[in-house]
N, C-alpha and C positions, 0 to 999 in steps of 0.2 A: 301078621296082620295089625293093621292099625285103623282106629276109627277117627274119622274127621267130622267135626260139627261145626255148621256154620248159621249165622242169621242171613235172612236172604228177604227179599221182596218178591218172592215167587207165590203168588196168591191165589192162583186158579188151577184146575185142571188142565186149561188149554196152555198155560205158562209151563206147567210140567212136561208138557207133551214136547213143547218146543226143546227141551234140553236132553229128553229121553234118548234120541239116538246118540247123541255124543256121548253120553255117560254108560249107555249099555253097551256101547262098543269100545270103549277104553280098556284096553288091555290090563290096565292095572285096578280096576274098579271091580270088585267082587259083588257088591248089593249096594243099592242106593235108596233113599226115600226123602219125600218132602212132606212134612208134617203142615198141612193146609189149616188144621185146628189150632195150631200152636199160635201166639201173637207175634212171635219172630219167624214162623215160617222157616222152620228148621230143616235145613239140609244136612242128612247124615249118611256118610260113605263110609263102608267097610271096604277096605283096599289092601294091595300088598305094601310092603315098607318101601317099595319104590315111589310110590305117588307123594307127591310134595304138595303141600298146604296152598303154595303160590301158584301150582299149574290150575288145581280146582278153581281158585279165584280167576285166573286169566280165562278160563274156559267159559265160567257163568257170564263174567263182565264182557266178554265177546258177544254173547247174546243179548246183552243189554240190560242184565240184571244187576241189582245192589247185592253185594255178599260181603260178610265180614266174619273171620272166625270167632267162634264162642269159646272164651276161656272158662274154665272150672271156677 
């Protein structure tokens, strides 16, 4: 299992709902959440080792959102 963490501009429950179907049905994503209370609107994904950071970025950008990996 891997944990991927991203900064996003997903700032409301409505915007979270717009990505929910894609992330919920992705075969490599085990669990995900968006922290709307955090200034960086953190998207946290627990996934299989098959999921690549670039794939998540592409999915979120296709929905029209800003996304950037957060480094330690």
